[in-house]
C-alpha positions as a Markdown table, in Angstrom:
| # | Residue | x | y | z |
|---|---|---|---|---|
| 1 | Met | 0.0 | 0.5 | -0.4 |
| 2 | Glu | 3.0 | 2.3 | 0.8 |
| 3 | Glu | 4.9 | 2.2 | -2.2 |
| 4 | Ser | 1.6 | 2.8 | -4.2 |
| 5 | Ile | 0.7 | 6.3 | -2.4 |
| 6 | Lys | 4.0 | 7.6 | -2.2 |
| 7 | Ile | 4.1 | 8.0 | -6.2 |
| 8 | Asn | 1.3 | 10.5 | -5.8 |
| 9 | Lys | 1.5 | 13.8 | -4.9 |
| 10 | Pro | -0.3 | 15.7 | -2.0 |
| 11 | Ile | -1.7 | 17.9 | -5.3 |
| 12 | His | -3.2 | 14.6 | -6.7 |
| 13 | Phe | -5.3 | 14.2 | -3.9 |
| 14 | Ala | -6.3 | 17.3 | -2.9 |
| 15 | Phe | -7.9 | 17.2 | -6.3 |
| 16 | Asp | -9.5 | 14.2 | -6.4 |
| 17 | Leu | -10.8 | 15.2 | -2.9 |
| 18 | Ile | -12.1 | 18.3 | -3.7 |
| 19 | Ile | -14.5 | 16.4 | -6.7 |
| 20 | Tyr | -15.4 | 13.8 | -4.1 |
| 21 | Ile | -16.4 | 16.1 | -0.8 |
| 22 | Ala | -18.2 | 17.8 | -3.7 |
| 23 | Ile | -20.4 | 15.0 | -5.1 |
| 24 | Met | -20.8 | 13.7 | -1.5 |
| 25 | Phe | -22.4 | 16.6 | -0.2 |
| 26 | Leu | -24.4 | 17.2 | -3.6 |
| 27 | Ile | -25.8 | 13.6 | -3.5 |
| 28 | Arg | -26.7 | 14.2 | -0.3 |
| 29 | Glu | -29.2 | 16.6 | -1.1 |
| 30 | Thr | -30.6 | 14.8 | -3.9 |
| 31 | Ser | -33.6 | 13.2 | -2.9 |
| 32 | Ile | -36.3 | 10.9 | -5.2 |
| 33 | Pro | -40.0 | 11.6 | -4.5 |
| 34 | Asn | -42.0 | 8.9 | -2.5 |
| 35 | Thr | -39.6 | 6.3 | -2.7 |
| 36 | His | -37.3 | 4.1 | 0.4 |
| 37 | Tyr | -35.3 | 5.9 | 2.4 |
| 38 | Leu | -32.4 | 3.7 | 1.7 |
| 39 | Val | -33.0 | 4.6 | -2.5 |
| 40 | Thr | -31.2 | 8.4 | -1.4 |
| 41 | Gly | -28.7 | 5.8 | 0.5 |
| 42 | Phe | -28.1 | 4.1 | -2.3 |
| 43 | Leu | -27.8 | 6.8 | -4.4 |
| 44 | Tyr | -25.5 | 8.7 | -2.3 |
| 45 | Ser | -23.0 | 5.1 | -1.5 |
| 46 | Gly | -23.3 | 3.9 | -5.4 |
| 47 | Thr | -22.4 | 7.2 | -6.8 |
| 48 | Thr | -19.5 | 7.9 | -4.1 |
| 49 | Leu | -18.3 | 4.4 | -4.5 |
| 50 | Val | -18.3 | 4.6 | -8.5 |
| 51 | Leu | -16.4 | 8.1 | -8.2 |
| 52 | Ala | -13.6 | 6.6 | -5.0 |
| 53 | Thr | -12.8 | 3.6 | -7.5 |
| 54 | Leu | -12.5 | 5.7 | -10.4 |
| 55 | Gln | -10.2 | 7.8 | -8.4 |
| 56 | Met | -8.0 | 4.7 | -6.7 |
| 57 | Arg | -7.9 | 3.1 | -10.0 |
| 58 | Arg | -5.7 | 6.2 | -11.7 |
| 59 | Arg | -3.5 | 6.6 | -8.4 |
| 60 | Gly | -2.6 | 3.2 | -8.6 |
| 61 | Ile | -4.3 | 2.2 | -5.2 |
| 62 | Thr | -6.7 | -0.8 | -4.8 |
| 63 | Trp | -9.7 | -1.8 | -2.1 |
| 64 | Lys | -7.8 | -4.7 | -1.0 |
| 65 | Ser | -4.5 | -2.3 | -0.4 |
| 66 | Ile | -6.3 | -0.2 | 2.1 |
| 67 | Gly | -8.1 | -2.7 | 3.7 |
| 68 | Leu | -10.6 | -4.7 | 1.6 |
| 69 | Arg | -8.7 | -8.0 | 1.7 |
| 70 | Lys | -9.9 | -11.8 | 4.0 |
| 71 | Pro | -8.8 | -11.4 | 7.5 |
| 72 | Lys | -5.7 | -14.0 | 8.7 |
| 73 | Ser | -8.3 | -15.0 | 11.6 |
| 74 | Ile | -11.9 | -15.3 | 11.5 |
| 75 | Pro | -12.2 | -15.3 | 15.5 |
| 76 | Lys | -9.6 | -12.8 | 15.8 |
| 77 | Thr | -11.8 | -10.4 | 13.7 |
| 78 | Leu | -15.0 | -10.8 | 15.7 |
| 79 | Leu | -12.9 | -10.2 | 18.9 |
| 80 | Lys | -11.9 | -7.2 | 17.5 |
| 81 | Ser | -15.5 | -6.1 | 16.0 |
| 82 | Gly | -16.7 | -6.7 | 19.7 |
| 83 | Ile | -14.0 | -4.6 | 21.2 |
| 84 | Ile | -15.4 | -1.8 | 18.7 |
| 85 | Phe | -18.8 | -2.1 | 19.4 |
| 86 | Ile | -18.5 | -1.9 | 23.5 |
| 87 | Thr | -16.1 | 0.8 | 23.2 |
| 88 | Ile | -19.1 | 2.4 | 20.9 |
| 89 | Ile | -21.6 | 1.6 | 23.1 |
| 90 | Ile | -19.8 | 3.1 | 26.6 |
| 91 | Thr | -18.8 | 6.2 | 24.4 |
| 92 | Ile | -22.0 | 7.1 | 23.7 |
| 93 | Leu | -23.6 | 6.4 | 27.1 |
| 94 | Thr | -21.1 | 8.7 | 28.6 |
| 95 | Phe | -21.4 | 11.2 | 25.8 |
| 96 | Lys | -25.2 | 10.9 | 26.7 |
| 97 | Phe | -24.8 | 11.4 | 29.9 |
| 98 | Ile | -22.3 | 14.4 | 30.2 |
| 99 | Ala | -24.7 | 16.0 | 27.5 |
| 100 | Asp | -27.7 | 15.8 | 29.2 |
| 101 | Ser | -26.3 | 16.5 | 33.1 |
| 102 | Phe | -25.0 | 19.6 | 31.0 |
| 103 | Ser | -27.5 | 20.7 | 28.9 |
| 104 | Phe | -25.2 | 20.6 | 26.1 |
| 105 | Phe | -28.2 | 20.2 | 23.6 |
| 106 | Asn | -31.7 | 21.8 | 24.2 |
| 107 | Ser | -33.6 | 19.6 | 21.7 |
| 108 | Thr | -37.2 | 21.0 | 20.7 |
| 109 | Thr | -37.3 | 18.0 | 18.4 |
| 110 | Pro | -39.9 | 15.2 | 19.3 |
| 111 | Asn | -39.4 | 11.7 | 20.0 |
| 112 | Glu | -38.4 | 10.0 | 17.5 |
| 113 | Asn | -40.0 | 6.6 | 18.6 |
| 114 | Thr | -43.5 | 8.4 | 19.5 |
| 115 | Gly | -46.3 | 6.7 | 17.7 |
| 116 | Leu | -44.5 | 3.6 | 16.7 |
| 117 | His | -45.1 | 1.5 | 19.4 |
| 118 | Ala | -46.8 | -1.8 | 17.1 |
| 119 | Ser | -47.3 | -4.5 | 18.2 |
| 120 | Val | -45.1 | -7.8 | 17.2 |
| 121 | Lys | -47.8 | -9.3 | 15.3 |
| 122 | Asp | -47.8 | -5.5 | 12.7 |
| 123 | Val | -44.4 | -6.4 | 12.1 |
| 124 | Asn | -44.3 | -7.6 | 8.3 |
| 125 | Tyr | -40.8 | -9.9 | 8.9 |
| 126 | Ile | -40.1 | -9.9 | 4.7 |
| 127 | Asn | -40.3 | -6.5 | 4.7 |
| 128 | Phe | -38.1 | -6.3 | 7.4 |
| 129 | Ser | -35.3 | -8.9 | 6.4 |
| 130 | Ile | -34.9 | -7.4 | 3.4 |
| 131 | Val | -34.8 | -3.6 | 4.7 |
| 132 | Leu | -32.4 | -5.2 | 7.3 |
| 133 | Phe | -30.2 | -7.0 | 4.2 |
| 134 | Phe | -29.5 | -3.7 | 2.3 |
| 135 | Val | -28.8 | -1.9 | 6.0 |
| 136 | Trp | -25.9 | -4.7 | 6.6 |
| 137 | Ile | -24.5 | -3.8 | 3.0 |
| 138 | Gln | -25.0 | 0.4 | 3.5 |
| 139 | Ser | -23.4 | 0.0 | 6.0 |
| 140 | Ala | -20.2 | -1.9 | 4.9 |
| 141 | Leu | -19.9 | 0.6 | 1.6 |
| 142 | Glu | -19.6 | 3.4 | 4.5 |
| 143 | Glu | -17.0 | 2.2 | 5.8 |
| 144 | Leu | -15.3 | 1.5 | 2.4 |
| 145 | Leu | -15.9 | 5.0 | 2.0 |
| 146 | Glu | -15.5 | 6.7 | 5.3 |
| 147 | Arg | -12.8 | 5.0 | 6.8 |
| 148 | Ala | -10.6 | 3.3 | 4.4 |
| 149 | Phe | -11.0 | 6.0 | 1.4 |
| 150 | Leu | -11.0 | 9.8 | 3.0 |
| 151 | Ile | -8.7 | 8.5 | 5.8 |
| 152 | Thr | -6.4 | 7.5 | 2.9 |
| 153 | Trp | -6.8 | 10.4 | 0.9 |
| 154 | Leu | -6.4 | 12.8 | 3.6 |
| 155 | Glu | -3.6 | 11.3 | 4.5 |
| 156 | Gly | -2.3 | 11.6 | 1.3 |
| 157 | Leu | -3.1 | 15.2 | 1.4 |
| 158 | Met | -1.1 | 15.9 | 4.1 |
| 159 | Gly | 2.5 | 14.2 | 3.0 |
| 160 | Asn | 5.1 | 14.1 | 5.4 |
| 161 | Leu | 2.9 | 16.1 | 8.0 |
| 162 | Arg | 3.6 | 15.1 | 12.2 |
| 163 | Phe | 0.2 | 13.2 | 13.1 |
| 164 | Lys | -1.5 | 12.9 | 9.6 |
| 165 | Thr | -3.2 | 9.8 | 10.8 |
| 166 | Ala | -4.8 | 11.6 | 13.5 |
| 167 | Ile | -5.3 | 14.6 | 11.8 |
| 168 | Ala | -7.0 | 12.5 | 9.0 |
| 169 | Ile | -8.9 | 10.1 | 11.3 |
| 170 | Ala | -10.9 | 13.9 | 12.7 |
| 171 | Ile | -11.3 | 14.9 | 9.8 |
| 172 | Gln | -13.2 | 12.3 | 8.4 |
| 173 | Ala | -15.3 | 11.3 | 12.1 |
| 174 | Cys | -16.7 | 15.3 | 11.7 |
| 175 | Ile | -17.6 | 15.3 | 7.6 |
| 176 | Trp | -19.5 | 11.9 | 8.6 |
| 177 | Gly | -20.9 | 13.2 | 11.8 |
| 178 | Phe | -22.1 | 16.7 | 9.7 |
| 179 | Arg | -23.4 | 14.6 | 6.9 |
| 180 | His | -25.8 | 12.7 | 9.0 |
| 181 | Ser | -27.5 | 15.9 | 10.2 |
| 182 | Tyr | -25.8 | 19.3 | 8.6 |
| 183 | Asp | -26.0 | 21.0 | 11.9 |
| 184 | Phe | -24.2 | 21.1 | 15.5 |
| 185 | Ser | -26.6 | 19.2 | 17.1 |
| 186 | Glu | -26.2 | 15.6 | 19.6 |
| 187 | Arg | -26.8 | 13.4 | 16.5 |
| 188 | Ser | -24.1 | 15.0 | 14.9 |
| 189 | Val | -21.4 | 14.5 | 17.8 |
| 190 | Thr | -22.8 | 11.0 | 18.5 |
| 191 | Val | -22.3 | 10.1 | 14.8 |
| 192 | Ala | -18.6 | 12.2 | 14.7 |
| 193 | Leu | -17.7 | 9.9 | 17.8 |
| 194 | Ile | -18.2 | 6.9 | 16.3 |
| 195 | Gly | -16.3 | 7.7 | 13.5 |
| 196 | Ile | -13.0 | 8.7 | 15.3 |
| 197 | Ile | -13.7 | 5.2 | 17.2 |
| 198 | Met | -14.4 | 3.1 | 13.7 |
| 199 | Gly | -11.4 | 5.3 | 12.1 |
| 200 | Ile | -8.8 | 4.7 | 14.9 |
| 201 | Ala | -9.9 | 1.1 | 15.3 |
| 202 | Tyr | -9.6 | 0.9 | 11.4 |
| 203 | Val | -5.7 | 1.9 | 12.0 |
| 204 | Lys | -5.0 | 0.1 | 14.6 |
| 205 | Phe | -6.0 | -3.5 | 13.6 |
| 206 | Gly | -3.8 | -3.2 | 10.8 |
| 207 | Arg | -6.4 | -1.2 | 8.3 |
| 208 | Asn | -7.9 | -4.3 | 7.6 |
| 209 | Leu | -11.8 | -3.4 | 7.2 |
| 210 | Trp | -13.7 | -6.4 | 8.1 |
| 211 | Pro | -13.5 | -5.6 | 11.9 |
| 212 | Val | -15.4 | -2.4 | 11.4 |
| 213 | Ile | -17.7 | -3.6 | 8.9 |
| 214 | Ile | -19.2 | -6.1 | 10.8 |
| 215 | Ala | -19.1 | -3.8 | 14.0 |
| 216 | His | -21.0 | -1.5 | 11.6 |
| 217 | Ile | -23.1 | -3.9 | 11.1 |
| 218 | Ile | -24.3 | -4.9 | 14.7 |
| 219 | Leu | -24.9 | -1.3 | 15.6 |
| 220 | Asn | -27.2 | -0.4 | 12.9 |
| 221 | Thr | -28.9 | -4.3 | 13.5 |
| 222 | Met | -29.7 | -3.2 | 17.0 |
| 223 | Ser | -30.5 | 0.7 | 15.8 |
| 224 | Met | -33.4 | -1.6 | 14.0 |
| 225 | Phe | -34.3 | -3.7 | 16.6 |
């Protein structure tokens, strides 16, 4: 991976990032009337995936080289995913406690669960399973794009700058958090914190995407239930 990245100059990564981030937020604003929210999600992920792949090909970098490769040990990978997931839960609960204790965010938004207390017999399990499957795919795509691609390209942009990896992790987390709510809110900060944990795990666990992908899938599955 390092050899392929060194042949590119920071200006190359800067050019790619300007285009990528511009299209990312442009697609984020696109909505298709009378469609499921997953359609918009896959429109975003699909478009940015194609763009990122083209940019990688131009720079001589592959998805495999930045993390989409077979893990050496499945049990260890699952253990790492569990550690990531538990860390995220502890971090979210801690942040929630601090935010509520000091009233950092004065939300006037109604409770999202209001009116959603359907009984088990009202659930369409076939539709739920289909949606859950696509949520898993979306989770994997987000790790490819938000963690592997953005962190790698941000590092390339900063060249030999000291602490470039830490800075790249922080920037991608802020972008990810902001993209989820387009404001400074409890939701955007929570998502950014998750992004930081995922980014650190991605780097510390050998830049293999599977631990963070599995942890992301578990997190979103729990959210669905």
